[in-house]
C-alpha positions as CSV (number, residue, x, y, z in Angstrom):
1,M,2.0,-9.0,22.8
2,K,4.7,-10.5,20.7
3,L,4.6,-14.1,19.3
4,K,7.6,-16.1,18.4
5,T,7.6,-17.6,15.0
6,S,10.1,-19.2,12.7
7,V,10.9,-18.4,9.1
8,T,13.5,-19.7,6.7
9,L,15.4,-17.1,4.7
10,S,18.2,-17.3,2.2
11,E,21.7,-16.4,3.4
12,E,21.6,-13.4,1.0
13,T,18.4,-12.1,2.6
14,V,19.8,-12.5,6.1
15,Q,22.9,-10.6,5.1
16,A,20.9,-7.8,3.6
17,I,18.8,-7.6,6.8
18,E,22.0,-7.4,8.8
19,E,23.3,-4.6,6.5
20,V,20.0,-2.6,7.0
21,A,19.9,-3.3,10.7
22,G,23.4,-2.3,11.4
23,P,25.8,-3.7,14.0
24,G,24.2,-4.8,17.2
25,A,20.7,-4.1,15.8
26,N,17.6,-6.3,16.1
27,R,17.0,-8.3,12.9
28,S,13.5,-9.2,14.2
29,R,12.7,-5.5,14.3
30,V,13.8,-5.0,10.7
31,I,11.8,-8.0,9.5
32,E,8.7,-6.9,11.4
33,D,9.0,-3.3,10.0
34,A,9.3,-4.8,6.5
35,V,6.3,-7.1,7.0
36,V,4.1,-4.2,8.4
37,E,5.1,-2.0,5.5
38,Y,4.2,-4.8,3.0
39,I,0.9,-5.4,4.6
40,E,0.0,-1.7,4.6
41,R,0.9,-1.5,0.9
42,R,-1.2,-4.5,0.0
43,R,-4.2,-3.1,1.9
44,R,-3.8,0.3,0.2
45,D,-3.5,-1.4,-3.2
46,R,-6.7,-3.4,-2.5
47,R,-8.5,-0.3,-1.4
48,D,-7.3,1.6,-4.4
49,Q,-8.4,-1.2,-6.7
50,R,-11.9,-1.2,-5.1
51,D,-12.1,2.5,-5.5
52,L,-11.1,2.3,-9.2
53,E,-13.8,-0.4,-9.8
54,I,-16.4,1.8,-8.2
55,L,-15.4,4.8,-10.2
56,N,-15.3,2.8,-13.4
57,R,-18.8,1.4,-12.7
58,N,-20.1,4.9,-12.2
59,A,-18.0,6.7,-14.8
60,E,-20.8,7.5,-17.2
61,A,-23.1,8.9,-14.6
62,L,-20.3,10.9,-13.0
63,N,-19.3,12.3,-16.4
64,R,-22.8,13.4,-17.1
65,E,-23.0,15.1,-13.8
66,V,-19.8,17.0,-14.4
67,E,-21.0,18.1,-17.8
68,D,-24.2,19.4,-16.3
69,V,-22.4,21.4,-13.6
70,L,-20.0,22.8,-16.2
71,R,-22.9,24.1,-18.3
72,Y,-23.9,26.4,-15.4
73,Q,-20.4,27.9,-15.0
74,A,-19.9,31.5,-16.4
75,E,-17.8,31.9,-19.5
76,P,-14.7,34.1,-19.0
């Protein structure tokens, strides 16, 4: 379901949207695509930040585990 909303954009932004959309294209579609891409990027960035915090919190233990595993590997 689509909802109607109103946003205020600068003239330059509207012109850029029209350039991207092309003649006769749907500006709303361009704006929606841009917003969806932005939201996905923000979600991915937050997830990556959480993952990095988890890795950093556990870095010492993970490094010890890797060192232990490497000791069991055969030398060339």
